[in-house]
C-alpha positions as CSV (number, residue, x, y, z in Angstrom):
1,M,56.5,44.2,-76.6
2,H,59.2,44.2,-77.2
3,M,61.2,44.0,-73.7
4,E,58.5,41.4,-72.9
5,S,60.1,39.4,-75.5
6,Q,63.5,40.1,-75.1
7,G,62.9,38.4,-71.2
8,K,61.5,34.9,-72.4
9,P,65.0,33.2,-73.7
10,S,66.4,34.3,-70.3
11,H,63.4,32.8,-68.5
12,T,64.0,29.7,-70.6
13,A,67.5,29.3,-70.4
14,D,67.5,29.4,-66.5
15,S,64.2,27.0,-66.7
16,A,66.7,24.7,-68.1
17,T,69.5,25.0,-65.9
18,N,67.0,24.5,-63.0
19,D,66.1,21.3,-64.4
20,A,69.4,20.4,-65.3
21,N,70.5,20.8,-61.8
22,A,67.7,19.1,-60.8
23,L,67.6,16.1,-62.6
24,G,71.9,16.1,-61.1
25,F,70.5,15.7,-57.6
26,Y,68.2,12.6,-58.4
27,V,70.7,11.2,-61.2
28,S,73.5,11.4,-58.4
29,L,71.5,9.8,-55.5
30,L,70.6,6.9,-58.2
31,T,74.0,6.4,-59.1
32,V,75.0,6.2,-55.3
33,V,72.1,3.6,-54.7
34,L,72.8,1.9,-58.1
35,T,76.9,1.4,-57.3
36,V,76.1,-0.1,-53.9
37,V,73.7,-2.7,-55.8
38,T,75.7,-3.7,-57.8
39,F,79.0,-3.4,-55.9
40,A,76.9,-5.6,-53.7
41,I,76.0,-8.7,-56.1
42,G,79.6,-8.7,-58.0
43,L,81.9,-9.2,-54.3
44,S,78.9,-12.0,-54.1
45,T,79.9,-13.6,-57.3
46,P,83.1,-16.0,-56.6
47,P,85.8,-16.5,-59.2
48,L,85.5,-19.1,-60.6
49,S,88.6,-18.9,-63.2
50,G,91.7,-17.4,-63.0
51,P,94.5,-16.4,-60.4
52,S,91.7,-15.5,-57.8
53,C,89.9,-18.9,-58.2
54,A,90.2,-21.3,-55.2
55,D,88.1,-24.1,-55.8
56,S,86.0,-25.6,-59.0
57,C,87.5,-23.8,-61.3
58,F,86.9,-23.7,-65.0
59,E,89.1,-24.4,-67.4
60,Y,89.6,-23.8,-71.7
61,P,87.4,-23.8,-73.3
62,Y,84.8,-23.4,-70.8
63,L,81.7,-25.7,-72.0
64,D,80.8,-26.9,-69.0
65,I,79.7,-23.0,-67.4
66,A,76.1,-23.2,-68.9
67,S,75.4,-24.8,-65.3
68,R,76.2,-20.7,-63.6
69,F,73.3,-19.1,-65.8
70,P,72.1,-16.8,-64.8
71,R,73.7,-16.8,-61.2
72,D,77.1,-15.2,-62.5
73,Y,75.4,-12.7,-64.5
74,L,72.9,-11.0,-62.1
75,W,75.8,-8.3,-61.4
76,M,75.5,-7.6,-65.1
77,Y,72.1,-5.7,-65.5
78,P,71.9,-3.2,-62.7
79,A,75.6,-2.9,-64.2
80,M,74.3,-2.0,-67.5
81,V,72.0,0.5,-66.2
82,L,75.0,2.0,-63.7
83,T,76.5,3.1,-67.0
84,L,73.9,4.4,-68.6
85,I,73.0,6.1,-65.7
86,Y,76.8,8.0,-65.2
87,V,76.2,9.2,-69.0
88,V,73.1,11.1,-67.1
89,L,75.4,12.4,-64.9
90,M,78.0,13.6,-67.0
91,A,75.7,15.3,-69.0
92,C,74.6,16.6,-65.7
93,I,78.1,17.7,-65.3
94,H,78.9,19.3,-68.4
95,S,75.3,22.0,-67.5
96,Y,76.6,22.3,-64.2
97,A,79.7,23.4,-66.0
98,S,80.5,27.4,-66.1
99,A,81.0,28.6,-69.0
100,D,85.0,28.5,-69.0
101,K,84.7,25.2,-68.7
102,K,82.2,23.5,-70.6
103,I,85.2,22.7,-73.2
104,W,85.9,20.0,-70.2
105,G,82.3,19.1,-69.6
106,Q,82.2,18.3,-73.5
107,I,85.3,16.3,-72.9
108,G,84.3,14.2,-69.8
109,L,80.8,13.7,-71.5
110,S,82.5,12.2,-74.8
111,I,84.6,10.1,-72.9
112,A,81.8,8.7,-71.1
113,L,79.9,7.6,-74.2
114,L,83.1,5.7,-75.5
115,A,83.6,3.7,-71.7
116,V,79.4,3.3,-71.8
117,A,79.2,1.5,-75.6
118,M,82.2,-0.3,-74.6
119,L,80.4,-1.7,-71.3
120,I,77.4,-2.0,-72.5
121,A,77.9,-4.2,-75.6
122,D,80.6,-6.0,-73.2
123,Y,77.7,-7.1,-71.0
124,F,75.0,-7.2,-73.6
125,I,76.7,-10.1,-75.5
126,Q,77.8,-12.0,-72.0
127,V,73.7,-12.2,-71.2
128,S,72.7,-12.7,-74.6
129,V,75.2,-14.5,-76.6
130,I,76.9,-17.0,-74.2
131,Q,73.8,-18.7,-72.8
132,P,72.2,-19.5,-75.9
133,S,74.8,-20.6,-77.3
134,L,76.1,-23.4,-75.0
135,E,72.3,-25.0,-75.3
136,R,72.2,-24.9,-79.4
137,G,76.3,-26.4,-78.8
138,E,77.3,-23.5,-81.0
139,T,80.5,-22.9,-79.2
140,D,82.8,-21.9,-81.7
141,G,84.9,-19.0,-80.4
142,L,82.9,-19.0,-77.6
143,A,86.4,-19.2,-75.5
144,L,87.6,-16.1,-76.2
145,L,84.2,-14.0,-75.7
146,T,83.5,-15.9,-72.1
147,Q,83.8,-13.6,-68.8
148,Y,85.1,-16.7,-67.2
149,N,88.4,-16.4,-69.3
150,P,90.8,-14.4,-67.9
151,H,92.6,-12.8,-71.1
152,G,89.2,-13.0,-73.0
153,I,87.1,-10.2,-75.2
154,F,85.1,-9.5,-72.1
155,I,88.3,-8.3,-69.6
156,A,89.6,-6.5,-72.6
157,L,86.9,-4.1,-73.0
158,E,86.1,-4.3,-69.0
159,D,90.0,-3.1,-68.8
160,A,89.7,-0.1,-71.6
161,G,86.3,0.7,-70.5
162,Y,86.8,1.2,-66.1
163,W,90.2,2.9,-67.6
164,L,87.9,5.3,-70.1
165,M,85.3,6.1,-67.3
166,S,88.5,7.1,-65.2
167,I,89.6,9.7,-67.4
168,S,86.4,10.8,-67.9
169,F,86.6,11.7,-64.3
170,L,89.1,13.6,-65.0
171,C,88.3,15.7,-67.9
172,A,85.4,16.7,-65.6
173,A,87.3,17.1,-62.6
174,P,88.5,20.9,-63.7
175,V,84.2,22.0,-63.9
176,F,84.3,21.5,-60.3
177,S,86.7,24.7,-59.8
178,R,85.2,26.5,-56.6
179,S,86.7,27.0,-53.5
180,D,84.2,25.4,-51.0
181,R,85.5,21.8,-49.8
182,V,82.3,20.3,-51.4
183,E,83.7,21.1,-55.3
184,R,87.1,20.7,-54.3
185,A,86.7,17.1,-52.8
186,V,84.8,16.0,-56.1
187,R,87.4,17.1,-58.1
188,W,90.1,15.8,-56.1
189,I,88.3,12.4,-55.9
190,F,88.0,11.9,-59.8
191,I,91.5,13.3,-59.8
192,T,92.8,10.4,-57.5
193,S,90.4,7.5,-59.1
194,F,92.5,8.6,-62.7
195,L,95.4,8.4,-61.0
196,L,94.6,5.0,-59.2
197,V,93.8,3.3,-62.1
198,T,96.3,4.6,-64.5
199,I,98.7,3.4,-62.0
200,A,97.1,0.3,-61.3
201,F,97.3,-0.6,-65.0
202,V,101.8,0.1,-65.0
203,V,102.2,-1.9,-61.7
204,I,100.3,-4.6,-62.9
205,S,101.2,-4.8,-66.1
206,V,105.0,-4.5,-65.0
207,V,105.2,-7.0,-62.9
208,Y,102.3,-9.5,-64.9
209,G,103.1,-9.0,-68.2
210,V,100.8,-11.0,-70.3
211,D,99.8,-13.1,-67.5
212,R,97.9,-9.9,-66.0
213,E,94.7,-11.5,-66.5
214,Y,91.9,-9.9,-64.6
215,R,93.7,-8.7,-62.0
216,F,93.7,-5.0,-63.3
217,E,89.9,-5.0,-64.3
218,V,89.0,-5.9,-60.5
219,V,91.0,-2.4,-59.4
220,A,89.8,-0.8,-61.7
221,I,86.4,-1.4,-60.7
222,S,87.4,-1.2,-57.4
223,I,88.5,2.7,-57.9
224,D,85.7,3.6,-60.3
225,W,82.8,2.3,-58.4
226,L,83.7,3.9,-54.9
227,A,84.6,7.1,-57.1
228,L,80.8,7.3,-57.8
229,I,79.1,6.4,-54.8
230,V,81.6,9.1,-53.1
231,S,81.0,11.5,-55.6
232,G,77.8,11.0,-56.1
233,V,77.0,11.8,-52.0
234,L,78.7,15.5,-52.9
235,L,77.5,16.3,-56.3
236,S,73.9,15.3,-54.8
237,I,75.0,18.1,-52.5
238,V,76.4,20.5,-55.2
239,F,73.3,20.1,-57.7
240,R,70.9,20.6,-54.5
241,R,72.8,23.7,-53.6
242,A,72.9,25.1,-57.3
243,M,68.6,24.3,-57.4
244,R,68.4,26.5,-54.3
245,T,70.7,29.3,-55.5
246,A,68.7,29.1,-58.6
247,S,65.7,29.6,-56.7
C-alpha cells in the first residue's frame, strides 16, 4: 500500500506532462492556421490613411469611415483569437521546459500575458466602440481611438503589444536548449524575431522621428506573425516528439 501511494504522484505528473505536450502539439498547429488566415485577411485590407495610402484616403477627424465597417475590421476577429491561442502556446512551452529552464518559460508567459492584454483591448475597442459611436454621432475623442489615425492610440498599443510579443519569444528561447536541429531552429527564430523587431523600431524611429506612424506596426506584426507560423510548425514537431518519448 505504501509503495502504491508513492507511485501515484509520479503517475499523475507524467499524465499532466503528456496532456500538456498533446495540447502543445494541437495548439502549435492551430497557431499556424490562425496566423495564416489572419495574415491573409490583413494583407487584403488596404491602408486607407497614413503614409501607405495611395487613393481615397481618410483624413482627420476620420468621421467618414462608417462605410468601412465591417470590411476593414474583419482581420481583428481572428487576430483576437490568435492572441489568446498564443498565450496557450506560451503556457505549453513553459510546461515543456526542463526544471532549470522553467524560469525562462515563466518570464516569457508573463510578458505574453501583458502583450495579449494590450492587443485584445485594442482590437475590442475598434469593433465595439468606433462604429456605434459614429452611428450615434458621438464623435468626441474618436479620432484618437480609430485605427485610421496613423499615430493614434490603436497604433501605439499595437506597437507596444507586438514588441512585447517579440520579447516573450526571446525569453522563451532558452527553453529550447537541446542540440537537435528542430529545437535549435526554434531558439534562433525566437531570438532573431526579437532582434529584427527591436532593430526595426530603432531604425524607423531614427529615420522618421515623430512621423513613425504605423510603419513600425506593420513591420512588427509581419515579423511576429511569420515567427509564429514557422515556429508553430517546428513546435508541433517538438511536442509530437515529446509525446512519443513519454509514451
